[in-house]
N, C-alpha and C positions, 0 to 999 in steps of 0.2 A: 347729156349732150350726145347727139347722134353722130354717126360716122360722116354724114354729109353736111352737117351744119356749117362748117367753115367754108366749104365749097359753095353752098347756096348763098352765104353772105357775100362771097367774093364775086359771084357771077350775076347777082340780081340786086334790084333796088326795092326797098320797101315802099308800099303804097299806104298812105295815111288818110284818115278822115280830114276833110278840108272846110266844111261849112257847118254852121250852127245846127241846121236840121239833121245832118248826119250824126253830129255829136250828141244831140238830144236823143236820137234813136238808139245810139250806142248805150247811153245811160239807162234808158227805158228798158232795153233788152237785158242789161246787166243787173239792174236793181229792182225792176218792177214799177208799177204805176204809182205806188205810194212813196217809195224812197228815192226815186231817180233825181228829183230836184235838189234834195238835200245832199246827196252824194256828189252830184255834178258841181254844186256850189263849193263843197269842201275840196274837191279835186282842183277846181279852177283857182280858188282863193289860197290854197295851200295850208288851210287851217281847219281844225275840227271845232274851233270855238265859234259856236253859232251866234254869239253876241258880238263878234268882232266886226269892224267896219268892212273888211275885205270879204268876209263871208256874206254879209248882208248885201253888199254891192253885187257880188256874183249871183246871189239868189234872185235878185230883182230881174236879171236877164231872162228868167224862166217863169215870170209871173204875168198874169193878165194879158194885155195886148202886146207886151214885149215878146211873148213866147213865139208868136208867128212872124215877127219882124226878123229879117236877116241881121246877123251880127257883123261886126267889123271883120272883114276877111282875114286880115293878118292875125288878129287875135285868135280866131278859131283855127286857123292853119297851125298856129303855134301850139294850141291845146291838142289838136289832132296828132301832131308829131310826138307829143309826150305819151299818147295812148299807144297800145300795141298796134302794129301794122295790121291792116285788114287784108292785105295781099302782098305778093312779091311779083315783080316782072323782070325778065332778063334785062341786064344792063346793055347788052349788045345783041347782034344777030347771031353770034356764034360764041361758043365757049369750048376750050380744050380741057378735057378732064384727063388727069393722069392717075392711074391706079398702079401702085407698086406693092409687091408682096412676095410671098414664097408660094411655090407650086410644086406638088409632088408629081413626078412623072410616073408613067405606068410601070417602069422598072424599079420604082421605089426611091430614086434619087430626088433630091430637093434642089430646085434652082430658084434663083431670084428672078422676078419677072417685072417688067415695066411696060404698061400699055397706055398709049395715048389715044383718046377718042375725041372726035370733034362732034359736038352736039349743035344743031342749028334748027331753026324753024319750029315746027310743032313738037319735035322731040325735046328741044331745049325748054320750051314753055312747060311741057308735061313734067320734065325732070325738076324744074324750079318749083312747081306746085306740089309734086309728090315724088320726092327723090327715091328712086328704086334702082337696084342693080340692073333690072331688065333693060332700062333705057341705055345703059352703058354697053351691055352685051349685044343688044340689037344693032347698035351703031358699029361695034367692033366686028360683028359678023360671026362670032362664035360664042356660045353660051358656056362660060367657064364655071357654071354652077349657080345654084340658087342664092342663098344668103338673104339677108334683109338689111334694113337701114342701120340696125344696131349691131349686127354681127358681121362675120366675114363673108366673102363672096363665093362660098361654095368650095371649089377645088383650090382656090387661092386663099391663103390665110396670112395673118399678120399684115393685113392690107392697110395702106394709107392712101387716101383719096385727096387729090389736090387739083387746083385749077390754075390755068395761066391766063 
């Protein structure tokens, strides 16, 4: 779990597949041309027993002329919500990110530091899609060091990142 995972979960909303065609594409991409129907039917039916009524019913949705017909919207939205999200979007137009940690001054003393940064617009969308320290430091106006999503933020260490 990365340093920004909780923040991203708090400031964004997952986007899931919603219709039959997209779900079919997902299973084709995941399992290939030969296995996707079987894997989709097992996922939808909740069973690996290919002789079960639930599996056979789910499998029929992907056979013959039913394949091209749209499915029941609610059913496929429900299936899409159980699959991993395909994207995340900001929950609002603005997010306040707080970074707390320790920073060593040039004279060698260590001080506790708390920085609040407001992300909005494109910077917020970019941060949600690819959380990196640079978006925080760009908005803060000072680069306090490199760091990466898994590590600390350069000159600050023991960092905790949160969102309001």
